[in-house]
LOSEGU-431136 format. One record per residue (C-alpha): x negated, y negated, z; residue in one letter; chain. Coordinates in Angstrom, 3 decimals, always signed. Layout:
<<X; Y; Z>; "A"; "A">
...
//
This chain:
<<+15.894; -29.507; +6.937>; "M"; "A">
<<+16.698; -31.485; +10.349>; "S"; "A">
<<+18.208; -28.420; +11.931>; "T"; "A">
<<+14.391; -26.517; +11.872>; "F"; "A">
<<+11.936; -28.490; +13.284>; "G"; "A">
<<+8.528; -29.276; +13.591>; "T"; "A">
<<+6.413; -27.205; +10.769>; "V"; "A">
<<+2.996; -27.952; +9.412>; "R"; "A">
<<+3.659; -26.198; +6.224>; "G"; "A">
<<+6.681; -26.027; +3.628>; "A"; "A">
<<+10.508; -26.048; +4.327>; "V"; "A">
<<+11.787; -24.788; +0.725>; "I"; "A">
<<+15.835; -24.498; +0.319>; "E"; "A">
<<+17.687; -23.389; -2.967>; "P"; "A">
<<+17.127; -25.215; -6.089>; "G"; "A">
<<+14.047; -27.794; -4.544>; "D"; "A">
<<+10.798; -28.095; -6.515>; "H"; "A">
<<+8.927; -24.250; -5.231>; "G"; "A">
<<+11.787; -22.218; -4.200>; "Y"; "A">
<<+11.395; -19.755; -7.599>; "D"; "A">
<<+7.436; -19.375; -7.521>; "A"; "A">
<<+7.642; -18.722; -3.620>; "E"; "A">
<<+10.705; -15.901; -3.695>; "R"; "A">
<<+8.074; -13.617; -6.064>; "T"; "A">
<<+5.764; -11.997; -5.117>; "G"; "A">
<<+3.258; -9.305; -7.526>; "F"; "A">
<<+6.650; -7.149; -8.121>; "Q"; "A">
<<+8.181; -9.552; -10.180>; "T"; "A">
<<+11.601; -7.222; -10.271>; "A"; "A">
<<+14.355; -8.193; -8.061>; "D"; "A">
<<+12.693; -11.152; -6.348>; "P"; "A">
<<+13.599; -11.953; -3.078>; "H"; "A">
<<+16.794; -15.030; -2.746>; "R"; "A">
<<+17.412; -16.252; +0.773>; "P"; "A">
<<+18.852; -19.597; +2.032>; "D"; "A">
<<+15.564; -20.694; +2.737>; "V"; "A">
<<+12.154; -20.371; +2.953>; "I"; "A">
<<+9.905; -21.528; +5.394>; "V"; "A">
<<+5.754; -21.367; +3.929>; "V"; "A">
<<+3.710; -21.064; +6.964>; "A"; "A">
<<+0.794; -23.152; +8.265>; "A"; "A">
<<-0.380; -20.900; +10.722>; "D"; "A">
<<+1.358; -18.564; +13.774>; "A"; "A">
<<+3.638; -21.761; +15.663>; "E"; "A">
<<+5.334; -22.000; +12.570>; "D"; "A">
<<+6.393; -18.584; +12.389>; "V"; "A">
<<+7.333; -18.521; +15.971>; "R"; "A">
<<+9.523; -21.520; +15.335>; "T"; "A">
<<+11.097; -19.966; +12.096>; "A"; "A">
<<+11.942; -16.585; +14.273>; "V"; "A">
<<+13.542; -19.201; +16.846>; "E"; "A">
<<+15.208; -20.471; +14.487>; "H"; "A">
<<+17.043; -17.726; +12.293>; "A"; "A">
<<+17.404; -15.867; +15.773>; "A"; "A">
<<+20.046; -19.292; +17.353>; "A"; "A">
<<+21.303; -18.844; +13.785>; "R"; "A">
<<+21.485; -14.470; +13.345>; "G"; "A">
<<+20.309; -15.297; +9.819>; "L"; "A">
<<+17.687; -12.099; +9.245>; "P"; "A">
<<+14.366; -12.294; +9.192>; "V"; "A">
<<+12.638; -11.030; +5.145>; "A"; "A">
<<+8.369; -11.614; +5.090>; "V"; "A">
<<+6.290; -11.518; +2.236>; "Q"; "A">
<<+2.671; -12.317; +1.068>; "N"; "A">
<<+1.521; -11.095; -1.485>; "T"; "A">
<<+4.604; -8.752; -2.482>; "G"; "A">
<<+3.433; -5.978; -4.108>; "H"; "A">
<<+5.231; -3.376; -1.372>; "G"; "A">
<<+8.857; -4.894; -2.048>; "L"; "A">
<<+11.056; -2.931; -0.112>; "P"; "A">
<<+14.298; -4.505; -1.151>; "L"; "A">
<<+15.374; -8.234; -2.326>; "P"; "A">
<<+16.405; -10.744; +0.600>; "A"; "A">
<<+19.779; -11.725; -0.679>; "A"; "A">
<<+20.721; -15.057; +2.287>; "G"; "A">
<<+19.017; -14.849; +5.737>; "G"; "A">
<<+14.669; -16.740; +5.664>; "L"; "A">
<<+11.879; -15.890; +4.294>; "L"; "A">
<<+8.677; -15.919; +5.563>; "I"; "A">
<<+6.339; -16.187; +3.615>; "S"; "A">
<<+3.111; -15.982; +5.118>; "T"; "A">
<<+0.598; -16.412; +1.788>; "R"; "A">
<<-0.820; -19.842; +3.086>; "E"; "A">
<<-2.736; -17.660; +6.396>; "M"; "A">
<<-5.317; -16.438; +4.875>; "T"; "A">
<<-7.974; -17.294; +7.952>; "G"; "A">
<<-11.052; -14.946; +8.391>; "V"; "A">
<<-13.713; -14.533; +11.211>; "R"; "A">
<<-16.241; -11.442; +11.073>; "V"; "A">
<<-18.301; -10.349; +14.413>; "D"; "A">
<<-21.193; -8.452; +12.667>; "P"; "A">
<<-22.358; -7.042; +16.269>; "R"; "A">
<<-18.708; -5.552; +17.116>; "A"; "A">
<<-18.063; -5.385; +13.977>; "R"; "A">
<<-14.710; -5.999; +13.653>; "T"; "A">
<<-12.816; -8.868; +11.706>; "A"; "A">
<<-10.108; -11.047; +12.419>; "Y"; "A">
<<-7.596; -11.523; +9.703>; "I"; "A">
<<-4.567; -13.384; +9.228>; "E"; "A">
<<-1.145; -12.027; +8.277>; "A"; "A">
<<-1.835; -14.071; +4.654>; "G"; "A">
<<-5.391; -12.584; +3.740>; "V"; "A">
<<-5.362; -10.487; +0.734>; "R"; "A">
<<-7.884; -7.569; +0.818>; "W"; "A">
<<-10.760; -9.203; -2.107>; "A"; "A">
<<-11.624; -11.723; +1.770>; "R"; "A">
<<-12.065; -9.757; +3.616>; "V"; "A">
<<-14.362; -7.206; +2.243>; "V"; "A">
<<-16.580; -10.620; +0.158>; "A"; "A">
<<-16.282; -11.688; +4.193>; "D"; "A">
<<-18.089; -8.245; +5.594>; "A"; "A">
<<-20.020; -7.736; +2.607>; "A"; "A">
<<-23.305; -9.820; +3.766>; "P"; "A">
<<-23.418; -7.980; +7.388>; "H"; "A">
<<-23.252; -4.025; +5.466>; "G"; "A">
<<-19.514; -3.958; +6.268>; "L"; "A">
<<-17.152; -2.785; +4.587>; "A"; "A">
<<-12.802; -2.934; +5.073>; "P"; "A">
<<-10.467; +0.782; +4.972>; "L"; "A">
<<-9.485; -1.359; +1.846>; "S"; "A">
<<-7.286; +0.045; -0.683>; "G"; "A">
<<-7.681; +0.495; -4.578>; "S"; "A">
<<-6.442; -3.405; -5.515>; "S"; "A">
<<-8.092; -5.758; -3.614>; "P"; "A">
<<-5.639; -8.365; -4.403>; "G"; "A">
<<-3.070; -6.875; -1.337>; "V"; "A">
<<-1.759; -8.208; +1.817>; "G"; "A">
<<-4.248; -7.311; +4.391>; "A"; "A">
<<-2.091; -7.195; +6.587>; "V"; "A">
<<+1.168; -5.627; +5.556>; "S"; "A">
<<-1.037; -2.272; +4.039>; "Y"; "A">
<<-2.092; -1.723; +7.364>; "T"; "A">
<<+0.877; -1.840; +9.471>; "L"; "A">
<<+2.364; +1.108; +6.433>; "G"; "A">
<<-0.211; +2.872; +7.767>; "G"; "A">
<<-3.001; +2.137; +4.745>; "G"; "A">
<<-4.057; +4.701; +2.752>; "I"; "A">
<<-7.795; +3.621; +1.242>; "G"; "A">
<<-10.646; +4.232; -1.197>; "L"; "A">
<<-12.450; +5.660; +2.093>; "M"; "A">
<<-10.142; +7.186; +3.771>; "S"; "A">
<<-10.437; +10.937; +3.791>; "R"; "A">
<<-14.364; +10.077; +5.184>; "R"; "A">
<<-12.194; +7.464; +8.474>; "Y"; "A">
<<-8.187; +7.830; +8.072>; "G"; "A">
<<-5.834; +5.279; +7.896>; "F"; "A">
<<-6.420; +2.225; +8.024>; "A"; "A">
<<-4.103; +1.176; +10.899>; "A"; "A">
<<-6.180; +4.704; +12.401>; "D"; "A">
<<-8.713; +0.806; +13.198>; "H"; "A">
<<-6.468; -1.531; +14.811>; "V"; "A">
<<-8.539; -2.989; +17.557>; "R"; "A">
<<-5.538; -6.031; +18.071>; "S"; "A">
<<-1.915; -7.425; +16.937>; "I"; "A">
<<-0.982; -11.244; +17.503>; "D"; "A">
<<+2.937; -10.680; +16.554>; "V"; "A">
<<+6.507; -12.862; +17.118>; "V"; "A">
<<+9.334; -10.328; +17.952>; "T"; "A">
<<+12.474; -11.345; +17.572>; "A"; "A">
<<+13.371; -13.321; +21.269>; "D"; "A">
<<+10.791; -16.530; +19.795>; "A"; "A">
<<+7.215; -15.164; +21.544>; "R"; "A">
<<+3.900; -15.028; +20.618>; "L"; "A">
<<+2.696; -11.852; +21.634>; "R"; "A">
<<-1.004; -10.875; +21.690>; "H"; "A">
<<-0.564; -7.329; +21.819>; "V"; "A">
<<-3.312; -4.345; +22.248>; "T"; "A">
<<-3.484; -0.301; +23.403>; "P"; "A">
<<-3.702; -2.029; +27.337>; "E"; "A">
<<-0.927; -4.913; +27.266>; "S"; "A">
<<+1.728; -3.047; +25.792>; "D"; "A">
<<+0.994; +0.929; +23.761>; "P"; "A">
<<+5.031; +0.827; +22.690>; "D"; "A">
<<+5.036; -2.100; +20.951>; "L"; "A">
<<+1.269; -1.204; +19.394>; "F"; "A">
<<+2.259; +2.029; +18.297>; "W"; "A">
<<+5.276; +0.857; +16.657>; "A"; "A">
<<+3.654; -1.799; +14.671>; "L"; "A">
<<+1.406; +0.721; +12.956>; "L"; "A">
<<+3.954; +2.347; +10.969>; "G"; "A">
<<+7.106; +0.561; +11.470>; "G"; "A">
<<+5.552; -2.196; +9.461>; "R"; "A">
<<+7.760; -5.700; +9.736>; "A"; "A">
<<+10.493; -4.037; +11.859>; "N"; "A">
<<+9.391; -5.049; +15.679>; "F"; "A">
<<+8.134; -8.423; +13.918>; "G"; "A">
<<+6.164; -11.117; +12.347>; "V"; "A">
<<+2.757; -9.553; +12.521>; "V"; "A">
<<+0.815; -13.311; +11.969>; "T"; "A">
<<-3.215; -11.247; +12.455>; "G"; "A">
<<-4.875; -8.016; +12.515>; "L"; "A">
<<-8.071; -7.379; +14.257>; "E"; "A">
<<-9.490; -4.720; +12.360>; "I"; "A">
<<-13.009; -2.587; +12.657>; "G"; "A">
<<-15.339; -2.098; +10.220>; "L"; "A">
<<-17.224; +0.388; +8.558>; "L"; "A">
<<-21.593; +0.407; +7.876>; "P"; "A">
<<-20.965; +0.801; +4.636>; "V"; "A">
<<-22.624; -1.534; +1.688>; "A"; "A">
<<-22.279; +1.148; -0.951>; "E"; "A">
<<-20.798; +3.465; -2.654>; "L"; "A">
<<-20.807; +6.321; -5.276>; "Y"; "A">
<<-18.008; +5.745; -7.190>; "G"; "A">
<<-15.906; +4.595; -10.296>; "G"; "A">
<<-13.800; +6.380; -12.747>; "G"; "A">
<<-13.891; +8.963; -16.106>; "L"; "A">
<<-11.238; +8.642; -18.521>; "Y"; "A">
<<-10.325; +11.681; -20.912>; "F"; "A">
<<-8.261; +11.708; -23.740>; "D"; "A">
<<-5.233; +12.963; -24.270>; "A"; "A">
<<-6.079; +16.827; -25.650>; "D"; "A">
<<-7.761; +17.116; -22.083>; "L"; "A">
<<-5.543; +16.318; -19.748>; "V"; "A">
<<-3.849; +19.080; -19.170>; "P"; "A">
<<-7.416; +20.876; -17.994>; "E"; "A">
<<-8.712; +17.638; -16.620>; "V"; "A">
<<-5.433; +18.202; -14.290>; "T"; "A">
<<-5.947; +21.853; -13.655>; "T"; "A">
<<-9.557; +21.060; -12.880>; "T"; "A">
<<-9.485; +18.099; -10.785>; "W"; "A">
<<-6.548; +20.093; -9.096>; "R"; "A">
<<-8.588; +22.639; -8.197>; "E"; "A">
<<-12.140; +20.883; -6.986>; "W"; "A">
<<-9.716; +18.970; -4.924>; "T"; "A">
<<-9.844; +21.740; -2.327>; "E"; "A">
<<-13.737; +22.175; -2.544>; "T"; "A">
<<-14.766; +18.912; -1.471>; "V"; "A">
<<-15.925; +17.402; +1.395>; "P"; "A">
<<-14.008; +14.465; +2.929>; "D"; "A">
<<-17.038; +12.252; +2.339>; "E"; "A">
<<-14.676; +12.100; -0.886>; "L"; "A">
<<-12.079; +10.309; -1.513>; "T"; "A">
<<-10.327; +10.444; -5.333>; "S"; "A">
<<-7.397; +10.637; -6.632>; "S"; "A">
<<-5.710; +11.035; -11.263>; "L"; "A">
<<-3.209; +8.958; -12.956>; "A"; "A">
<<-2.300; +9.697; -15.836>; "L"; "A">
<<-1.760; +7.185; -18.475>; "M"; "A">
<<+0.327; +5.676; -21.843>; "P"; "A">
<<-2.247; +3.065; -21.981>; "V"; "A">
<<-0.796; -0.025; -23.980>; "P"; "A">
<<-2.731; -0.859; -27.425>; "D"; "A">
<<-3.470; -3.887; -26.624>; "V"; "A">
<<-6.674; -6.366; -26.031>; "P"; "A">
<<-6.453; -6.323; -22.390>; "A"; "A">
<<-7.568; -2.843; -22.032>; "F"; "A">
<<-11.049; -1.089; -23.548>; "P"; "A">
<<-10.798; -0.109; -26.742>; "E"; "A">
<<-12.032; +3.071; -26.330>; "P"; "A">
<<-8.485; +3.582; -23.804>; "L"; "A">
<<-5.826; +2.084; -26.271>; "R"; "A">
<<-3.420; +3.489; -27.217>; "G"; "A">
<<-4.018; +6.840; -26.090>; "R"; "A">
<<-2.272; +8.628; -22.935>; "H"; "A">
<<-5.194; +9.093; -20.760>; "V"; "A">
<<-6.703; +11.522; -17.513>; "A"; "A">
<<-8.068; +8.581; -15.289>; "H"; "A">
<<-10.473; +10.679; -12.462>; "V"; "A">
<<-10.958; +8.127; -9.541>; "R"; "A">
<<-14.058; +8.769; -6.964>; "I"; "A">
<<-15.020; +7.418; -4.059>; "A"; "A">
<<-17.714; +9.024; -2.021>; "Y"; "A">
<<-19.357; +7.895; +1.040>; "V"; "A">
<<-22.721; +9.129; +0.718>; "G"; "A">
<<-26.016; +9.811; -1.788>; "D"; "A">
<<-25.706; +9.122; -4.850>; "A"; "A">
<<-27.534; +12.495; -5.886>; "A"; "A">
<<-24.965; +14.192; -4.542>; "E"; "A">
<<-22.502; +12.564; -5.025>; "G"; "A">
<<-23.796; +14.007; -8.859>; "E"; "A">
<<-23.743; +17.204; -8.196>; "R"; "A">
<<-20.495; +16.742; -6.891>; "L"; "A">
<<-18.412; +15.505; -9.918>; "I"; "A">
<<-20.707; +17.638; -11.925>; "A"; "A">
<<-17.556; +19.968; -12.482>; "P"; "A">
<<-15.550; +16.857; -13.005>; "L"; "A">
<<-18.030; +15.864; -16.430>; "R"; "A">
<<-17.918; +19.492; -17.090>; "A"; "A">
<<-14.565; +19.035; -18.984>; "I"; "A">
<<-15.083; +17.309; -21.960>; "G"; "A">
<<-16.364; +14.165; -23.661>; "P"; "A">
<<-16.034; +11.235; -21.529>; "R"; "A">
<<-13.839; +7.904; -23.292>; "L"; "A">
<<-15.351; +5.830; -20.423>; "I"; "A">
<<-17.458; +6.743; -18.059>; "D"; "A">
<<-18.639; +4.234; -15.024>; "T"; "A">
<<-18.794; +6.350; -11.531>; "V"; "A">
<<-22.598; +5.771; -10.632>; "D"; "A">
<<-24.204; +3.945; -7.471>; "T"; "A">
<<-22.099; +0.240; -6.636>; "M"; "A">
<<-21.544; -1.970; -3.855>; "P"; "A">
<<-18.508; -2.261; -1.959>; "Y"; "A">
<<-17.540; -4.899; -3.514>; "T"; "A">
<<-16.990; -3.636; -6.851>; "D"; "A">
<<-14.931; -1.317; -5.354>; "S"; "A">
<<-11.304; -2.643; -7.057>; "G"; "A">
<<-13.206; -1.662; -10.212>; "L"; "A">
<<-12.428; +1.849; -9.460>; "I"; "A">
<<-8.704; +1.889; -9.372>; "H"; "A">
<<-9.185; -0.500; -11.903>; "N"; "A">
<<-5.895; -2.198; -11.643>; "E"; "A">
<<-4.161; -5.199; -13.321>; "P"; "A">
<<-4.240; -8.366; -11.039>; "P"; "A">
<<-1.183; -9.738; -12.968>; "V"; "A">
<<+2.851; -9.963; -11.411>; "P"; "A">
<<+5.236; -7.768; -12.720>; "M"; "A">
<<+8.048; -5.600; -13.113>; "A"; "A">
<<+8.198; -1.857; -12.088>; "Y"; "A">
<<+9.590; +1.233; -10.637>; "R"; "A">
<<+7.934; +3.430; -8.738>; "A"; "A">
<<+8.470; +6.842; -6.462>; "S"; "A">
<<+6.255; +9.297; -4.196>; "N"; "A">
<<+6.910; +12.711; -2.577>; "A"; "A">
<<+4.231; +13.088; +0.156>; "A"; "A">
<<+3.580; +16.852; -0.596>; "V"; "A">
<<+1.168; +20.258; +0.938>; "P"; "A">
<<-0.380; +20.858; -2.367>; "E"; "A">
<<+0.003; +20.240; -5.725>; "V"; "A">
<<+0.324; +23.519; -7.691>; "T"; "A">
<<+0.510; +24.663; -10.897>; "G"; "A">
<<+4.364; +24.873; -11.518>; "D"; "A">
<<+4.386; +21.213; -10.105>; "L"; "A">
<<+1.922; +20.240; -12.121>; "A"; "A">
<<+3.053; +21.675; -14.864>; "R"; "A">
<<+6.327; +19.830; -14.240>; "D"; "A">
<<+4.953; +16.454; -13.794>; "L"; "A">
<<+3.221; +16.761; -16.987>; "L"; "A">
<<+6.666; +17.655; -18.992>; "E"; "A">
<<+7.765; +14.748; -17.375>; "L"; "A">
<<+5.428; +11.483; -17.758>; "A"; "A">
<<+2.477; +13.195; -20.244>; "G"; "A">
<<+1.118; +13.422; -23.440>; "P"; "A">
<<+4.453; +13.442; -25.255>; "G"; "A">
<<+7.060; +13.573; -22.804>; "A"; "A">
<<+9.293; +11.013; -24.766>; "P"; "A">
<<+9.218; +8.175; -21.718>; "D"; "A">
<<+6.286; +6.051; -20.829>; "R"; "A">
<<+5.018; +6.004; -16.371>; "A"; "A">
<<+2.162; +6.578; -14.697>; "I"; "A">
<<+2.338; +9.742; -12.350>; "V"; "A">
<<-0.470; +8.997; -10.362>; "E"; "A">
<<-1.666; +12.015; -7.814>; "I"; "A">
<<-3.130; +10.864; -4.564>; "R"; "A">
<<-5.924; +13.715; -2.615>; "H"; "A">
<<-4.984; +13.007; +0.753>; "L"; "A">
<<-5.674; +15.104; +3.976>; "G"; "A">
<<-9.890; +14.933; +5.713>; "G"; "A">
<<-9.759; +12.467; +8.377>; "A"; "A">
<<-5.881; +11.170; +7.879>; "M"; "A">
<<-4.882; +14.570; +9.082>; "A"; "A">
<<-6.436; +14.232; +12.281>; "K"; "A">
<<-4.761; +12.302; +15.093>; "P"; "A">
<<-6.269; +8.441; +15.776>; "P"; "A">
<<-8.641; +7.805; +18.660>; "A"; "A">
<<-5.094; +5.767; +19.564>; "V"; "A">
<<-2.050; +6.669; +18.694>; "P"; "A">
<<+0.274; +4.795; +15.866>; "N"; "A">
<<+3.329; +5.588; +14.169>; "A"; "A">
<<+1.884; +7.090; +10.723>; "V"; "A">
<<+3.557; +9.333; +9.814>; "G"; "A">
<<+3.435; +12.794; +7.020>; "N"; "A">
<<-0.590; +13.004; +8.092>; "R"; "A">
<<-0.475; +16.558; +7.177>; "E"; "A">
<<-0.097; +16.073; +3.591>; "A"; "A">
<<-1.708; +17.702; +1.453>; "G"; "A">
<<-1.605; +15.317; -1.976>; "Y"; "A">
<<+0.868; +11.665; -2.391>; "L"; "A">
<<+2.034; +11.831; -5.888>; "V"; "A">
<<+3.389; +9.484; -7.295>; "G"; "A">
<<+5.566; +7.539; -10.559>; "L"; "A">
<<+5.768; +4.392; -11.880>; "L"; "A">
<<+7.202; +3.078; -14.765>; "S"; "A">
<<+7.429; -0.442; -16.637>; "K"; "A">
<<+10.007; -2.566; -16.515>; "L"; "A">
<<+11.082; -5.210; -19.459>; "G"; "A">
<<+13.188; -5.858; -22.214>; "P"; "A">
<<+12.496; -2.112; -24.214>; "D"; "A">
<<+12.179; +0.255; -21.387>; "A"; "A">
<<+15.593; +2.698; -21.039>; "T"; "A">
<<+16.008; +5.575; -19.024>; "G"; "A">
<<+14.030; +4.258; -16.117>; "V"; "A">
<<+16.198; +5.313; -13.652>; "D"; "A">
<<+16.619; +8.580; -15.209>; "E"; "A">
<<+13.018; +10.121; -15.666>; "L"; "A">
<<+13.323; +8.798; -11.498>; "H"; "A">
<<+16.055; +10.945; -10.543>; "A"; "A">
<<+14.183; +13.738; -12.505>; "R"; "A">
<<+11.334; +12.903; -10.948>; "F"; "A">
<<+12.889; +12.614; -7.291>; "D"; "A">
<<+14.517; +16.596; -8.368>; "G"; "A">
<<+11.718; +18.164; -9.511>; "L"; "A">
<<+9.627; +16.981; -5.661>; "L"; "A">
<<+12.906; +18.286; -3.977>; "E"; "A">
<<+12.237; +21.135; -2.063>; "G"; "A">
<<+8.046; +20.662; -2.646>; "R"; "A">
<<+7.990; +16.909; -0.611>; "A"; "A">
<<+7.037; +16.827; +2.960>; "S"; "A">
<<+7.725; +13.561; +3.570>; "G"; "A">
<<+7.520; +9.930; +2.205>; "R"; "A">
<<+4.513; +6.884; +2.494>; "V"; "A">
<<+5.524; +3.779; +3.904>; "L"; "A">
<<+3.356; +1.553; +1.720>; "N"; "A">
<<+4.652; +3.009; -1.642>; "F"; "A">
<<+8.668; +2.228; -0.801>; "L"; "A">
<<+10.046; -0.191; -3.399>; "F"; "A">
<<+12.793; -1.635; -4.113>; "G"; "A">
<<+15.639; +1.467; -4.627>; "A"; "A">
<<+13.280; +3.537; -3.292>; "A"; "A">
<<+13.108; +2.206; -0.048>; "A"; "A">
<<+16.692; +3.606; +0.725>; "T"; "A">
<<+16.747; +4.588; +4.496>; "P"; "A">
<<+17.361; +8.933; +3.643>; "D"; "A">
<<+13.415; +7.711; +2.224>; "Q"; "A">
<<+12.301; +5.063; +4.886>; "V"; "A">
<<+13.451; +8.509; +7.042>; "R"; "A">
<<+11.809; +11.095; +5.289>; "A"; "A">
<<+8.262; +8.406; +6.244>; "A"; "A">
<<+8.214; +10.003; +9.768>; "Y"; "A">
<<+8.194; +12.333; +11.500>; "E"; "A">
<<+12.374; +13.176; +13.430>; "P"; "A">
<<+10.590; +12.745; +16.700>; "E"; "A">
<<+8.099; +9.667; +15.570>; "T"; "A">
<<+11.743; +7.671; +13.700>; "Y"; "A">
<<+13.682; +8.760; +16.804>; "R"; "A">
<<+11.084; +6.592; +19.297>; "R"; "A">
<<+10.829; +4.009; +16.624>; "L"; "A">
<<+15.117; +3.404; +17.079>; "T"; "A">
<<+14.828; +3.081; +20.703>; "E"; "A">
<<+11.710; +0.851; +20.585>; "L"; "A">
<<+14.099; -1.218; +17.472>; "K"; "A">
<<+16.759; -1.212; +20.382>; "A"; "A">
<<+13.978; -3.129; +22.749>; "R"; "A">
<<+12.652; -5.799; +21.247>; "Y"; "A">
<<+14.134; -6.184; +18.161>; "D"; "A">
<<+18.603; -4.957; +19.683>; "P"; "A">
<<+20.460; -8.048; +17.455>; "A"; "A">
<<+18.202; -6.484; +14.272>; "N"; "A">
<<+17.288; -9.550; +13.262>; "L"; "A">
<<+13.931; -7.833; +11.061>; "F"; "A">
<<+16.116; -6.240; +8.778>; "R"; "A">
<<+15.424; -7.148; +5.163>; "L"; "A">
<<+12.508; -4.651; +5.760>; "N"; "A">
<<+11.766; -0.977; +5.581>; "H"; "A">
<<+14.535; -0.874; +7.507>; "H"; "A">
<<+14.369; +0.923; +10.805>; "I"; "A">
<<+17.848; +0.656; +12.546>; "P"; "A">
<<+17.996; +0.187; +16.473>; "P"; "A">
<<+19.488; +3.471; +18.112>; "A"; "A">
//
């Protein structure tokens, strides 16, 4: 495109080869349909793309892996950062510099030879930068807090097409807003993050059959009230398809999958999870000492792109009534097939970070989610998720930004991801850094 200027990466328009592949991420439902895509090779490509968009009044969307697609961009300019995959580990400083297209698997692998680990999430295939900008609830977050709490500096292209190196000292307002505000304040091209002295975990999964699902739910819920901050866990209730892609003991069953990540001695870890093993026989039990490089096996989430619908709510506690309602909604025997997930929060996530940021709902005790796979045979999904939202009404303390996808990323739900004062300050900073609202194809925070 002659009017675009010089970029090292590809510039792709509708009808060009690679347009469909580049606009579609891990979430294949409702992909972006931009007027033009810039496949950025470096930060200067990002700067050029933002300059082009600002001069023409084009809204800007950003995509790396597309796991957390908030809404499909209809028109505008899409900046794809997936080619920006540089990682630099400084073992002495215990930091890593990660470019905008890096996935957690790469950071984990590069940090491991130094006995270090990042605060990565449950899926190694998720984009590390976007995950961190949304807060980042990881496998060790009850011990170490949100991933955003460990960011040292940020390189970002703002709406004025300036590439800025932002630190808590150089621009505390922008630094605060980017960590929690995701893509509302610019296109982040790289982060310097702190690494942790963790080489291995005591972790894995406990899988129970359908007849034990109610007892597992009750026991796990009560057990989480007793465990130390070093132990992060979650519970997934899921119908497993009867297909060869899944382990034979799970196929065709509705299972309870308890995910364990304990930062501590294995013997103490075994003692801590003994009440869960005492529930009854497990279909599969993989909990043991593992190198952090194998931590993706704890949740063991599918790496294959798919179409899905997701809803979430942060709650202070999971009461017996709420657990019963969730089982009736999507547990064994329920008419609708969907995954219910409950993540145990609290611990270090409930504490203010050393450097303030905009991550919201730190007081939440649990994150409750519902995920439905979409396809030709999927019916009643919208109604199911409306019922989920209904049963959480009055029980939820807010939402979690990184888990607001597609239809769930409404203005009201994005607002609910923050405390009122935090949201007000974000809108004021949006008016300062992006008054024309160039960055609005995202979890949108409007300018005040």
